[in-house]
Structures are given as structure tokens and as C-alpha cells.
C-alpha positions in Angstrom: 127.0 -37.5 89.5 126.3 -35.0 92.4 129.4 -33.9 94.3 129.2 -32.0 97.6 131.0 -28.7 97.5 133.7 -28.4 100.1 133.7 -25.6 102.6 134.9 -22.3 101.1 138.5 -21.7 101.5 140.5 -18.6 100.9 140.3 -17.7 97.2 137.2 -19.9 96.6 133.9 -18.1 95.8 131.2 -18.7 98.4 127.8 -19.7 97.1 124.9 -17.5 98.0 121.7 -19.1 99.5 119.2 -20.5 97.1 117.3 -17.6 95.5 114.0 -19.6 95.6 113.9 -21.3 99.0 116.6 -19.4 100.8 118.5 -22.5 102.2 122.3 -22.3 102.5 124.5 -25.0 101.1 123.6 -25.9 97.5 125.2 -28.9 95.9 127.7 -28.9 93.1 126.4 -31.1 90.3 128.8 -32.6 87.7 127.2 -33.7 84.4 128.8 -35.6 81.6 132.0 -36.7 83.3 132.9 -33.1 84.3 132.5 -31.4 80.9 129.4 -29.4 81.9 128.6 -28.0 85.3 125.7 -26.5 87.1 124.6 -25.7 90.7 121.6 -27.4 92.3 119.9 -26.6 95.6 119.7 -29.7 97.8 116.4 -28.5 99.2 114.1 -27.4 96.3 116.3 -28.8 93.5 116.4 -25.4 91.6 119.4 -25.3 89.2 121.3 -22.7 87.3 119.5 -21.9 84.0 122.3 -23.3 81.8 125.2 -25.7 81.8 128.7 -24.2 82.2 132.2 -25.2 81.1 133.7 -24.7 84.5 132.7 -24.6 88.1 133.8 -21.0 88.3 131.3 -20.0 85.6 128.5 -22.0 87.3 129.2 -20.3 90.6 129.1 -16.8 89.1 125.7 -17.7 87.5 124.3 -19.1 90.8 125.4 -16.0 92.6 123.9 -13.6 90.1 120.5 -12.3 91.0 117.9 -10.6 88.8 118.1 -6.9 88.9 121.7 -6.7 90.2 124.3 -4.7 88.3 
């Protein structure tokens, strides 16, 4: 099931634009009844490289760019 992420509120991590196509506003994708999570771009369908146990972990992965420290 694909669930649209709500607008960021105070205390909620903002998603960076897609690292491949540059579009803002990726989608939150929920797999397996909410047990595993990943972020997917609604434009080019790129996804985080792995599944994560929480939305917070998936957001951190999405926002991490190669070469950043």
C-alpha cells in the first residue's frame, strides 16, 4: 500500500528531493502491513536501497547522500 506523506510539521523530518530526478515530494510506501518501510519517488519510482523497521529509519536513509559525512 502506498500512503502519501503528510506535510512536515514541527518535529517531523523533511524529505529531501529525489536524488535521481530532483522532484520534491516523494511518497511513503508501506509494505507488509506496516512491518517494513521505504521511500519511493512518485516521479521516477526510485526507492531507498533497503527496507526499514520504521519510517524514521527510512527517512534518514532517503535523506543520506553519497559522499556526505
